[in-house]
C-alpha positions as CSV (number, residue, x, y, z in Angstrom):
1,M,-18.2,0.1,-11.5
2,P,-16.3,2.3,-14.6
3,D,-12.7,4.0,-14.4
4,S,-13.8,7.5,-14.2
5,C,-10.0,8.7,-13.8
6,E,-7.0,7.2,-14.6
7,L,-4.6,7.2,-12.0
8,S,-5.9,6.9,-7.8
9,I,-3.4,7.3,-5.1
10,T,-4.9,6.5,-1.9
11,L,-3.6,6.8,1.6
12,P,-4.5,5.1,4.2
13,A,-4.3,7.4,7.2
14,Y,-4.1,7.2,11.6
15,R,-3.2,10.3,13.5
16,E,-0.8,11.8,10.5
17,A,-2.5,15.6,9.8
18,E,0.5,16.7,11.0
19,T,2.3,14.4,8.4
20,L,-0.1,15.2,5.3
21,R,0.3,19.1,5.9
22,H,2.7,19.0,4.3
23,L,3.6,15.2,2.4
24,L,-0.1,16.2,-0.1
25,P,1.3,18.8,-2.0
26,R,3.7,17.5,-3.0
27,I,2.0,14.2,-4.1
28,R,-0.6,16.5,-6.0
29,A,2.6,17.6,-7.9
30,A,4.4,14.9,-8.7
31,A,1.1,12.8,-9.6
32,G,0.2,16.1,-12.6
33,R,4.1,15.1,-13.4
34,L,2.5,11.9,-14.6
35,T,-1.3,12.1,-15.5
36,A,-3.6,15.6,-15.4
37,D,-6.7,12.9,-14.9
38,Y,-5.5,11.5,-11.0
39,E,-7.0,11.5,-7.9
40,I,-6.0,11.6,-4.5
41,V,-8.1,10.0,-1.9
42,V,-6.9,9.5,1.9
43,V,-8.7,7.1,4.0
44,D,-8.8,8.3,7.8
45,A,-9.9,6.9,11.1
46,L,-12.7,5.3,11.7
47,R,-14.0,8.7,13.7
48,P,-12.1,11.9,13.6
49,V,-9.1,12.6,16.1
50,D,-7.1,14.8,14.7
51,D,-7.8,17.3,12.3
52,T,-7.1,15.3,8.5
53,Q,-10.6,16.1,7.3
54,K,-9.6,20.0,7.5
55,V,-5.8,19.4,6.0
56,C,-7.6,17.0,3.0
57,A,-10.1,20.4,2.2
58,D,-7.2,22.9,2.8
59,C,-5.2,20.5,-0.8
60,G,-8.5,20.0,-2.8
61,V,-7.7,16.1,-2.5
62,R,-11.0,13.8,-0.8
63,H,-11.2,12.6,2.4
64,L,-13.1,9.3,3.5
65,F,-13.8,7.9,7.1
66,R,-12.6,4.3,7.0
67,T,-16.1,1.7,7.3
68,N,-16.6,-1.6,9.3
69,G,-14.4,-1.2,11.7
70,D,-10.5,0.6,12.5
71,S,-8.0,-1.3,11.4
72,F,-5.9,-1.5,8.9
73,G,-7.1,-4.1,6.9
74,D,-10.5,-2.0,6.9
75,A,-8.3,1.3,5.3
76,I,-6.7,-0.5,2.9
77,R,-10.5,-2.2,2.0
78,T,-12.1,1.0,2.3
79,A,-9.8,2.3,0.1
80,I,-10.0,0.2,-3.0
81,R,-13.4,-0.2,-2.8
82,E,-13.5,3.9,-3.6
83,S,-10.4,4.0,-5.2
84,R,-12.4,4.8,-9.5
85,G,-8.9,4.7,-11.6
86,R,-7.9,2.8,-14.3
87,F,-4.3,2.2,-11.8
88,V,-4.4,2.0,-8.3
89,M,-1.7,3.1,-6.4
90,I,-1.2,2.9,-2.2
91,M,0.9,4.1,-0.3
92,D,1.6,4.8,2.9
93,A,0.6,8.3,4.8
94,D,3.9,8.4,7.7
95,G,6.2,10.1,4.2
96,S,8.1,6.8,4.7
97,H,7.0,6.5,0.8
98,N,9.0,9.8,-1.4
99,P,6.2,11.6,-4.2
100,D,9.6,11.8,-5.5
101,D,9.4,8.4,-6.5
102,F,6.6,7.8,-8.0
103,E,7.6,7.6,-11.3
104,R,9.4,5.4,-10.8
105,L,6.5,3.2,-11.0
106,W,4.3,4.7,-13.1
107,C,6.9,3.8,-15.6
108,R,6.5,0.4,-15.6
109,R,2.4,0.1,-15.5
110,H,2.5,-1.4,-18.7
111,E,5.1,-4.3,-18.0
112,G,3.4,-5.5,-14.5
113,D,0.1,-6.0,-13.2
114,I,1.7,-5.0,-9.9
115,I,4.2,-2.2,-9.4
116,I,6.1,-2.4,-6.1
117,G,8.4,-0.1,-4.7
118,S,10.5,-2.2,-2.9
119,R,13.2,-1.2,-0.5
120,Y,15.4,-4.8,-1.3
121,T,15.9,-5.1,-4.8
122,A,19.0,-3.8,-6.7
123,G,18.8,-0.4,-6.5
124,G,16.6,-0.2,-3.5
125,R,17.4,1.4,-0.4
126,T,15.6,2.7,3.3
127,K,16.8,5.2,5.7
128,V,15.1,3.4,8.9
129,H,18.1,2.5,11.2
130,A,19.1,-0.9,10.7
131,G,17.7,-2.8,14.0
132,L,14.8,-2.4,12.5
133,T,15.4,-2.6,8.6
134,L,17.0,-6.4,10.4
135,Q,13.0,-7.6,11.6
136,S,11.7,-5.9,8.5
137,Q,14.0,-8.3,6.1
138,I,13.4,-11.0,8.4
139,L,9.4,-11.0,8.6
140,N,10.2,-10.7,4.4
141,V,12.2,-13.8,4.4
142,T,9.8,-15.7,6.1
143,C,6.5,-14.3,3.7
144,R,8.4,-15.4,0.7
145,W,9.1,-18.8,2.4
146,A,5.7,-19.3,2.7
147,L,4.1,-17.5,0.1
148,G,6.1,-18.7,-2.5
149,L,7.0,-15.8,-4.3
150,Q,10.1,-15.0,-5.7
151,I,9.5,-10.7,-4.1
152,R,12.1,-9.7,-2.2
153,D,10.3,-6.9,-0.4
154,M,6.2,-8.0,0.1
155,S,5.8,-5.9,3.2
156,N,6.1,-2.6,2.1
157,N,2.4,-0.5,1.0
158,F,3.7,1.4,-1.8
159,R,2.8,0.3,-5.0
160,L,0.8,0.6,-8.7
161,Y,-2.2,-1.8,-8.9
162,R,-5.0,-2.3,-11.9
163,G,-7.5,-0.9,-10.6
164,E,-10.1,-3.4,-12.1
165,Q,-8.1,-6.0,-10.9
166,L,-7.2,-4.7,-7.1
167,R,-11.3,-3.4,-6.9
168,A,-12.7,-7.1,-7.9
169,L,-10.7,-8.8,-4.7
170,S,-12.0,-9.5,-1.9
171,L,-9.9,-9.2,1.1
172,M,-10.8,-10.7,4.5
173,S,-7.2,-9.6,6.6
174,T,-7.1,-7.2,10.1
175,N,-4.2,-5.9,9.8
176,F,-0.8,-5.6,7.9
177,E,-1.0,-9.1,7.1
178,I,-3.7,-7.2,3.9
179,L,-0.8,-7.1,1.8
180,Q,0.2,-10.4,1.6
181,E,-3.3,-11.1,1.0
182,I,-3.5,-8.6,-1.7
183,L,-0.4,-10.8,-3.5
184,A,-1.0,-13.4,-2.9
185,R,-4.7,-13.3,-4.1
186,L,-3.9,-11.8,-7.2
187,A,-0.8,-13.6,-7.5
188,W,-2.8,-17.5,-7.0
189,G,-6.5,-16.7,-8.3
190,P,-7.9,-15.8,-11.8
191,A,-6.6,-12.9,-12.6
192,Q,-2.6,-14.2,-12.4
193,A,-1.0,-11.9,-12.2
194,R,2.3,-10.0,-13.1
195,I,4.6,-9.2,-10.5
196,L,7.5,-6.4,-10.9
197,E,10.0,-4.8,-8.3
198,V,11.6,-1.4,-8.5
199,P,14.0,0.1,-6.3
200,I,12.8,2.7,-4.0
201,T,14.3,5.5,-0.8
202,F,12.2,4.0,2.2
203,E,12.1,7.9,3.9
204,K,12.5,8.3,7.6
205,R,9.4,9.6,9.3
206,N,9.6,13.5,10.4
207,A,6.8,14.5,11.3
208,G,3.8,13.0,14.2
209,E,4.7,9.4,15.8
210,S,4.7,5.8,14.7
211,K,1.8,4.1,15.2
212,R,4.2,0.8,14.8
213,N,3.9,-2.6,17.3
214,L,6.5,-4.6,16.4
215,S,5.1,-7.5,17.9
216,A,1.8,-7.7,17.1
217,F,3.2,-6.6,13.6
218,I,4.4,-10.1,13.8
219,I,2.3,-11.6,15.1
220,S,-0.3,-10.5,12.7
221,Y,1.8,-11.8,10.2
222,L,3.0,-15.1,11.1
223,R,-1.3,-16.2,11.7
224,S,-2.0,-15.1,8.4
225,I,1.0,-17.1,7.1
226,R,-1.1,-19.7,7.4
227,N,-4.8,-18.9,6.3
228,L,-2.5,-17.9,3.1
229,R,-0.4,-20.9,2.2
230,R,-4.4,-22.4,2.1
231,F,-5.6,-20.1,-0.5
232,R,-2.1,-20.4,-2.8
233,A,-2.6,-24.5,-2.4
234,A,-6.1,-24.3,-2.7
235,A,-5.6,-21.4,-6.3
236,R,-2.9,-24.4,-7.8
237,A,-5.5,-26.9,-8.0
238,Q,-8.2,-24.8,-9.6
């Protein structure tokens, strides 16, 4: 599919209408400072669960229901498939990713194929409580060891990609481990993607309720590590 805009900003969302009502106008303002040629796409649940569709209509952004299933992985696949930008930015819909940080990623877009908004690189920080931060850091160390990618923040969804590379992927993961699958497939596959981390501030949620289930989150990651290590081995053998 030919690029039809310069930048797609996509947000997987599940029961985030309250947050999106305040977040989307900020995203529009921040995107407009980067380029006039952009789109914003919210990927909702498989079926309506709140008034996210109305919020998107009120804010003038594209609204889609995720397809094939109701998992986070289904939302990401839908977002990628429906994106039309030369560059694709994916971010969370819960307010943890600050639109004021868009410029940090955008201004480095020609220096790498994947620009990660990182909590754990020099200059990055997080405002969530220490217990969650420690768990996140342990998880990132485990993934870094398993995949052999020297990336400090592998679990953050705030990233800028090259649309053509991203839309060429066939992704299999169900839940949050899809974020690692994307990195592994782009880094170890034919694209040989260059990955760059830039510091951002990870914000606290200020509306709605968290959908994170820590036990399921960790189990999902650990289950995926074996498959991703196999993928890395196969890619290196090509």
